[in-house]
C-alpha positions, -999 to 999 in steps of 0.1 A, spaced: -330 -354 -71 -328 -377 -44 -308 -409 -51 -295 -443 -30 -270 -458 -26 -275 -486 -51 -280 -457 -72 -246 -440 -73 -225 -469 -66 -212 -502 -86 -229 -527 -59 -210 -561 -73 -177 -544 -76 -183 -530 -41 -187 -569 -34 -156 -578 -47 -137 -555 -32 -145 -566 3 -144 -600 -8 -108 -592 -16 -95 -572 18 -113 -601 36 -91 -627 21 -63 -603 33 -76 -593 67 -107 -615 76 -132 -595 90 -170 -597 87 -180 -563 68 -215 -547 46 -226 -517 32 -264 -513 41 -284 -485 30 -303 -459 55 -336 -484 48 -320 -516 64 -316 -534 23 -280 -552 33 -261 -541 -6 -234 -562 1 -221 -587 26 -188 -607 37 -176 -628 61 -210 -624 84 -214 -644 112 -244 -664 107 -254 -672 142 -271 -629 138 -284 -633 103 -301 -669 110 -305 -675 142 -310 -641 168 -329 -622 137 -352 -653 131 -360 -656 169 -391 -638 182 -374 -631 217 -338 -622 202 -350 -602 171 -357 -569 191 -326 -568 201 -307 -567 170 -339 -537 163 -326 -522 189 -294 -521 179 -300 -512 143 -322 -480 157 -290 -471 178 -267 -470 153 -290 -452 127 -298 -423 153 -262 -419 162 -242 -426 123 -238 -389 123 -220 -386 157 -194 -413 139 -155 -404 143 -150 -424 122 -174 -451 132 -202 -460 157 -199 -490 179 -230 -512 198 -224 -541 218 -254 -561 215 -263 -581 244 -259 -618 225 -221 -604 230 -217 -593 189 -204 -559 177 -213 -538 156 -195 -509 141 -208 -486 119 -191 -458 95 -210 -437 69 -207 -429 35 -213 -396 25 -216 -381 -7 -222 -346 -21 -224 -312 5 -227 -322 40 
């Protein structure tokens, strides 16, 4: 049986942990599944979600960033980093369960 990440983790608990970590470290973070669903998020840059991803001219760059990270996630050591043309930096670390 194939599970989705949200089937095996307590999303509310992880959101609480991220919020608490942000109070100490002040860093944006999120947990996103392989389908692009945002499970948790804290301290995100609103310019990305409320402007770049809603503007047809800049949205394609955001999609390119998502595709790059997804296609390189298994190369993460420990993370994959991508700087988008808008000057923001995405850094992704995979969450793996079970045998790899």
